[in-house]
C-alpha positions in Angstrom: 0.0 0.0 0.0 1.4 3.4 -1.0 0.9 6.7 0.8 0.6 10.0 -1.2 2.1 13.3 -0.2 1.1 16.4 -2.0 3.5 19.4 -2.0 2.7 22.9 -3.4 5.5 25.1 -4.4 4.5 28.8 -4.4 6.4 31.9 -5.2 6.9 34.9 -7.5 8.1 34.2 -11.0 11.8 33.5 -11.2 12.2 32.2 -7.6 13.1 28.7 -8.9 10.0 26.6 -8.5 10.6 24.5 -11.6 14.2 23.7 -10.6 13.2 22.9 -7.0 10.4 20.6 -8.2 12.8 18.7 -10.4 15.4 18.5 -7.6 12.9 17.4 -5.0 11.5 14.6 -7.2 15.0 13.3 -7.9 16.1 13.6 -4.2 12.9 12.0 -2.9 13.1 9.1 -5.4 16.7 8.5 -4.4 15.9 8.5 -0.7 13.0 6.1 -1.2 15.1 3.7 -3.2 18.0 3.8 -0.7 15.7 3.7 2.3 13.8 0.6 1.1 16.9 -1.5 0.4 17.6 -2.6 3.9 16.6 -6.1 5.3 15.0 -5.0 8.5 12.1 -7.3 8.1 9.5 -4.5 8.3 7.8 -3.4 5.2 7.8 0.3 4.7 4.9 1.7 2.5 6.4 3.6 -0.4 5.5 7.3 -0.7 4.3 8.8 -3.9 5.2 12.5 -4.0 3.1 14.9 -6.1 4.7 18.3 -6.5 2.7 21.1 -7.9 4.2 24.5 -9.0 1.1 25.8 -10.7 -1.7 25.6 -8.2 -4.9 27.7 -8.4 -3.6 30.0 -5.7 -0.4 30.6 -7.6 -2.4 31.4 -10.8 -4.7 33.7 -8.9 -1.9 35.6 -7.2 -0.2 36.2 -10.5 -3.4 37.3 -12.1 -4.2 39.7 -9.2 -0.6 41.1 -9.3 -0.9 41.9 -13.0 -4.1 43.9 -12.4 -2.3 45.7 -9.5 -5.1 44.6 -7.2 -4.8 45.5 -3.5 -5.8 42.7 -1.0 -9.1 43.3 0.7 -11.4 41.3 2.9 -14.0 41.2 0.2 -11.7 38.8 -1.7 -12.5 36.2 1.0 -16.0 35.8 -0.5 -14.8 35.6 -4.1 -15.5 32.1 -5.6 -12.1 31.9 -7.3 -10.3 32.6 -4.0 -12.4 30.1 -2.1 -11.7 27.4 -4.8 -8.0 28.2 -4.7 -7.9 27.9 -0.9 -10.0 24.7 -1.0 -7.4 23.2 -3.4 -4.5 24.5 -1.3 -5.9 22.9 1.9 -5.5 19.5 0.1 -1.7 19.8 0.1 0.2 18.2 3.0 3.0 20.7 2.6 3.1 24.3 1.2 6.5 25.7 0.5 6.8 29.4 -0.4 10.0 30.4 -2.2 11.0 33.8 -0.8 12.3 36.7 -2.8 16.0 37.3 -2.9 16.7 41.1 -2.6 18.2 42.5 -5.8 19.3 45.8 -7.2 17.3 46.5 -10.4 18.8 49.1 -12.6 16.5 49.5 -15.6 12.9 50.7 -15.3 11.6 47.4 -16.8 13.5 45.5 -14.1 12.0 47.8 -11.4 8.5 47.1 -12.7 9.2 43.3 -12.7 10.6 43.5 -9.1 7.4 45.3 -8.0 5.3 42.7 -9.7 7.2 39.9 -8.0 6.9 41.5 -4.6 3.1 41.8 -5.3 2.8 38.1 -6.1 4.9 37.2 -3.0 2.7 39.5 -0.8 -0.6 38.2 -2.2 0.5 34.6 -1.6 1.5 35.3 2.0 -1.7 37.3 2.6 -3.9 34.5 1.1 -2.3 31.7 3.1 -2.4 33.7 6.3 -6.1 34.8 5.9 -7.0 31.1 5.2 -5.1 29.9 8.2 -3.1 27.5 6.1 0.4 26.6 7.4 3.3 27.2 5.1 7.1 27.4 5.2 9.3 30.0 3.5 12.6 28.9 2.0 15.3 31.1 0.6 18.7 30.9 -1.2 20.1 29.5 -4.3 19.0 26.2 -5.8 21.1 24.0 -3.5 20.0 25.9 -0.4 16.4 25.8 -1.4 16.6 22.0 -2.0 18.2 21.4 1.4 15.6 23.5 3.2 12.7 22.0 1.3 13.8 18.4 2.1 14.2 19.4 5.8 10.7 20.9 5.7 9.1 17.8 4.2 10.4 15.7 7.1 8.3 17.6 9.6 4.6 18.4 9.8 4.2 22.1 9.1 0.8 22.3 10.9 2.1 20.8 14.1 5.3 22.8 14.1 3.5 26.2 13.6 0.8 25.4 16.2 3.4 24.4 18.7 5.5 27.5 18.2 2.4 29.8 18.4 1.4 28.3 21.8 4.8 28.6 23.4 5.9 31.8 25.2 8.3 33.9 23.1 11.8 34.4 24.1 13.5 37.9 23.9 13.9 38.6 20.2 17.4 39.2 18.8 17.8 40.6 15.2 19.1 37.7 13.2 16.7 37.5 10.3 19.4 38.3 7.7 21.0 34.9 8.5 18.2 32.9 10.1 15.4 32.3 7.6 13.3 30.5 10.2 10.0 30.0 8.5 8.0 29.6 11.8 9.5 32.9 13.1 8.7 34.6 9.8 5.1 33.3 9.8 4.6 34.4 13.3 6.0 37.9 12.6 3.8 38.3 9.5 0.7 37.1 11.4 1.3 39.6 14.2 1.8 42.4 11.7 -1.4 41.6 9.9 -3.5 41.3 13.1 -2.1 44.6 14.3 -3.0 46.2 11.0 -6.6 45.0 11.1 -7.2 46.4 14.6 
């Protein structure tokens, strides 16, 4: 009997979703093959990984970003948003590829950077409004693959819930080097709730 794990890769254009999807499929296939070769006497159910880089939420965020739409609570009633969130809730893991800061020089590059920031913001806003757990990963292709594989070994829902219920320690500025997705998710949630009050 096989188990199925569905993974959604979200992110602005150019953040490396296609490369990460290919790397994950290759790495996960290798780990399943090497992990099932032992003679421990216990049968391990193989896992079938489905990795999507073109979910409804990704399409919707890109469409809204092109129309320069500003997030509003009325969107929560839109049928296309509800359909996208319903599909997104069916994924066991949601990985958001974060933007890497750059220094655009031409006007066209500046517009593209603004559009990418808009897609990134809309994805984060939608996931947060829907209460769906997600993890943010950064870096080059190798760093993204390493972080994604680590994220898939844990349950995002349990990790985020546990972190939210624990008392917070004194915060030290380390975000430039840390990239802790639970910390970033908590910070974004606090900012959004403060903004709504």
